[in-house]
C-alpha positions in Angstrom: 7.7 -27.3 31.7 8.9 -23.9 30.7 12.5 -22.9 31.5 12.0 -19.3 32.6 11.6 -16.3 30.3 11.2 -16.6 26.6 14.5 -15.7 25.0 14.9 -12.4 23.1 15.9 -12.6 19.5 19.6 -11.8 19.0 18.7 -8.8 16.7 16.7 -7.3 19.5 19.5 -7.9 22.0 21.9 -6.2 19.7 19.5 -3.2 19.1 19.1 -2.7 22.8 22.8 -2.8 23.5 22.8 -6.3 25.0 21.9 -5.1 28.5 22.4 -8.5 30.0 26.0 -8.8 28.5 25.4 -12.3 27.7 27.0 -13.8 24.6 25.0 -13.1 21.4 24.1 -15.9 19.0 25.9 -14.9 15.8 24.5 -18.0 14.1 20.8 -17.3 14.6 18.9 -17.6 11.4 17.7 -14.4 9.8 14.6 -14.9 7.7 14.8 -13.1 4.4 12.2 -11.1 2.5 9.6 -8.5 3.2 6.1 -9.4 4.3 3.6 -8.9 1.6 -0.2 -8.6 1.2 -2.6 -10.4 3.6 -3.7 -13.9 2.7 -6.8 -14.1 0.6 -8.7 -16.3 3.2 -8.8 -13.4 5.7 -11.9 -11.3 6.1 -11.9 -7.7 5.0 -11.5 -6.6 8.7 -8.6 -8.9 9.3 -7.0 -7.7 6.0 -7.3 -4.2 7.2 -5.7 -5.1 10.6 -2.9 -6.8 8.7 -2.2 -3.8 6.5 -2.2 -1.5 9.5 0.3 -3.7 11.3 2.6 -3.8 8.2 2.3 -0.1 7.6 3.1 0.8 11.2 5.8 -1.8 11.9 9.4 -0.6 11.7 11.1 -1.5 8.4 12.5 -5.0 8.4 10.6 -6.1 11.6 8.1 -8.4 9.9 9.2 -11.0 7.4 7.3 -13.7 5.5 8.2 -16.1 8.3 6.2 -13.9 10.7 3.0 -14.1 8.6 1.4 -16.9 10.7 1.6 -14.9 14.0 0.4 -11.8 12.2 -2.6 -13.7 10.8 -3.4 -14.7 14.4 -3.2 -11.1 15.5 -5.2 -9.8 12.5 -8.0 -12.3 13.0 -8.2 -11.6 16.7 -8.2 -7.8 16.0 -11.1 -8.3 13.6 -13.1 -10.6 16.0 -12.4 -8.2 18.9 -13.9 -5.3 16.9 -17.0 -7.3 15.8 -17.6 -8.5 19.4 -17.1 -5.1 20.8 -19.7 -3.8 18.4 -22.1 -6.5 19.5 -21.4 -5.8 23.2 -22.1 -2.1 22.6 -25.6 -3.1 21.2 -26.5 -5.7 24.0 -24.7 -4.2 27.0 -22.9 -6.3 29.6 -25.9 -8.2 30.7 -28.7 -9.9 28.7 -31.8 -11.8 29.7 -31.1 -15.6 30.1 -32.8 -17.7 27.5 -34.4 -20.2 29.9 -35.4 -18.2 33.0 -35.1 -14.5 31.9 -32.5 -13.8 34.7 -29.7 -11.4 33.9 -26.6 -13.1 32.6 -23.3 -12.0 31.1 -23.4 -11.2 27.4 -21.6 -13.8 25.3 -19.9 -10.9 23.5 -18.0 -10.1 26.7 -16.2 -13.5 26.7 -15.3 -13.1 23.0 -13.9 -9.6 23.6 -11.9 -10.8 26.6 -10.5 -13.9 24.8 -9.6 -11.9 21.6 -7.9 -9.2 23.7 -5.7 -11.9 25.3 -4.8 -13.4 21.9 -4.0 -10.0 20.5 -1.8 -9.0 23.5 0.2 -12.2 23.3 0.7 -12.0 19.5 1.5 -8.2 19.8 4.2 -8.8 22.4 5.8 -11.5 20.2 5.9 -9.1 17.2 7.1 -6.0 19.2 3.8 -4.2 18.8 3.2 -3.2 22.5 4.7 -0.1 24.0 6.7 -2.2 26.5 8.1 -4.4 23.7 8.8 -1.4 21.4 10.7 0.3 24.2 13.3 -2.4 24.1 14.0 -2.0 20.4 15.8 0.9 18.7 15.6 1.4 15.0 19.0 2.1 13.3 19.1 5.6 11.7 19.2 4.1 8.2 15.8 2.5 8.8 14.3 5.5 10.4 11.8 7.5 8.6 12.8 10.4 6.4 13.6 13.8 8.1 10.4 15.9 8.4 11.3 19.6 8.1 8.3 20.5 10.3 10.2 18.9 13.2 12.7 21.7 13.1 10.0 24.3 13.4 7.6 22.6 15.8 10.2 20.9 18.0 
């Protein structure tokens, strides 16, 4: 049986200023390395989702140890897109195979399930707006200064 909320990683607690003021785990393991290219077994759509996630993630957020949850997210993103395309073609209701009565499109169940998987994996990796709002990127890891910001801002 779960013991309450899932604990936040120490790095995220430190980046958010440790709002709960609980002791930080200074002995938490820090996985080394930088996440690389997507695994070969992924479909082209899942590989594209992987690359998008790696490209858009803050530097240092994803490590090789995170590859399994990123694979789950990338596959779900690909299946979601394919099912969404199928749903656009069939609509929400189709004719039942036995009696011709309207029934829910099978694509709808796939879309809903993949959306749940994506949301859960995205939260674990800090991809959602709510989970991102609790993380701050140190200035050294921030993107380079854009001179247009001074003009537009």
